[in-house]
C-alpha positions in Angstrom: 239.0 59.1 -79.5 236.8 57.5 -77.1 234.1 57.4 -78.6 236.2 55.3 -80.9 237.8 52.9 -78.0 234.2 52.4 -77.5 233.6 50.7 -80.6 236.7 48.8 -81.2 235.3 46.9 -77.7 232.1 46.8 -79.0 233.5 44.9 -81.8 235.5 43.1 -79.9 232.4 42.2 -77.7 230.4 41.4 -80.6 233.0 39.1 -82.6 234.0 37.2 -79.1 230.5 36.9 -78.2 229.6 35.1 -82.0 232.5 33.3 -82.3 232.6 31.6 -79.0 228.7 31.0 -79.6 229.9 29.4 -82.8 232.9 27.8 -81.3 230.8 25.8 -79.2 229.7 23.8 -82.3 232.7 23.6 -84.5 234.8 20.1 -82.7 231.4 18.4 -83.8 231.2 20.2 -87.4 234.4 19.3 -87.6 234.0 15.4 -87.1 235.9 15.6 -84.1 239.5 16.5 -85.7 241.9 17.3 -82.7 243.6 20.4 -84.1 239.6 22.1 -83.9 239.5 20.4 -80.1 242.5 22.6 -79.5 240.8 26.0 -80.0 237.5 24.3 -79.4 235.2 22.0 -76.4 235.7 18.6 -76.5 233.2 17.7 -74.0 230.6 19.4 -71.5 233.3 20.6 -69.1 233.5 24.3 -67.1 237.5 23.9 -68.2 236.4 23.2 -72.2 233.8 26.1 -72.0 236.6 28.4 -70.5 237.5 28.2 -74.1 234.5 29.8 -75.6 236.1 33.5 -74.5 239.5 32.8 -74.5 240.9 31.7 -77.9 238.1 34.2 -79.8 239.0 37.1 -77.5 242.7 36.2 -77.7 242.4 36.6 -81.6 240.4 39.9 -81.5 243.6 41.0 -78.7 246.7 39.8 -81.3 244.6 42.0 -84.2 243.7 44.8 -82.1 247.0 45.1 -80.2 248.4 44.8 -83.8 246.0 47.8 -85.1 245.7 50.1 -82.6 248.8 49.9 -80.3 250.2 53.1 -81.5 247.0 55.1 -80.3 246.2 52.6 -77.5 249.4 52.0 -76.0 247.5 49.7 -73.0 245.7 47.8 -75.5 247.6 44.9 -75.5 247.7 44.5 -71.2 244.1 45.7 -71.2 242.5 43.0 -73.0 245.3 40.0 -71.6 243.9 41.4 -69.0 240.2 41.1 -69.6 240.8 38.1 -71.3 241.8 36.6 -68.0 239.0 37.9 -65.5 236.5 36.5 -68.0 238.2 33.1 -68.3 238.0 33.2 -64.5 234.5 34.8 -64.1 233.4 31.8 -66.2 234.2 28.8 -63.2 233.5 31.3 -60.2 229.8 32.2 -61.2 229.0 28.4 -62.5 230.0 27.0 -59.4 228.5 30.2 -57.2 225.1 29.8 -58.5 225.0 25.2 -59.2 226.8 25.3 -55.1 223.6 27.4 -54.0 220.8 26.0 -56.4 222.2 22.6 -57.0 221.0 22.3 -60.5 222.5 22.9 -63.5 220.7 25.1 -66.1 221.3 25.4 -69.7 220.6 29.1 -70.0 222.0 30.4 -67.4 225.5 28.5 -68.5 224.8 30.5 -72.4 224.0 33.5 -69.7 227.4 33.5 -67.7 229.2 33.0 -71.2 227.6 36.3 -72.0 227.8 38.1 -68.8 231.7 37.4 -68.7 232.4 37.9 -72.3 231.2 41.5 -71.3 232.4 41.8 -68.2 235.9 41.0 -69.6 235.4 44.0 -72.3 234.6 46.8 -69.8 237.6 45.6 -67.5 239.8 45.5 -70.9 238.1 49.4 -72.0 238.4 50.2 -68.4 242.6 49.0 -67.7 242.9 50.9 -71.8 242.4 54.0 -71.0 243.9 54.3 -67.7 247.3 52.1 -68.1 246.3 51.0 -64.4 249.0 47.9 -63.7 251.0 48.5 -67.1 253.9 47.7 -65.3 252.6 44.0 -64.9 252.0 44.3 -69.0 254.8 41.0 -69.4 253.3 38.5 -66.3 249.8 39.0 -67.4 250.4 38.4 -71.1 253.1 35.4 -70.2 250.2 34.1 -67.8 248.1 34.2 -70.9 250.6 32.1 -73.0 250.1 29.8 -70.1 246.9 29.5 -70.3 246.8 28.7 -74.0 249.5 26.0 -72.8 247.5 24.5 -70.3 244.4 24.8 -73.1 246.6 22.5 -75.5 247.9 20.0 -73.0 244.6 19.6 -70.8 242.7 18.7 -73.7 244.4 15.6 -74.9 245.0 14.7 -70.4 243.1 16.0 -68.3 243.3 15.8 -64.8 240.6 14.0 -63.2 239.4 17.6 -60.9 235.6 18.5 -61.3 236.5 21.3 -63.3 237.8 18.9 -66.0 234.5 16.7 -65.9 231.7 17.1 -67.7 229.1 17.9 -65.4 
């Protein structure tokens, strides 16, 4: 059962990493279609780039939960927690390295994305086995829904804060 779970999580990591990479280009490929922009970055802000992890991992989590919840009762909670953790890790790592170095390096930004996706799935893998925190499942899932709503709203009405502006 553990090897099967690891295969599922590895598939989720690969799906999220590949889809997130492609999502970076979808908005321009779609000729800046507003619907596509809800799910993909519409500018180079850190906020918009969090979508690269959020939506592919959310799509994977919805599918995985539907398929494997009977075998892994905590998978929905675990993947939702992973989504929130990965989304938090992106700006934390970005602002830490740019604050220390004073420069923004594209290769490091790309590495941060993949590190955050990996960390999200490693956390999910740990939580799905232990069900640690399962009592807060409703709260974690609510936070994911609220974050999705925030992405939709702030795509068109971004606040005047550094997180929402292109570097």
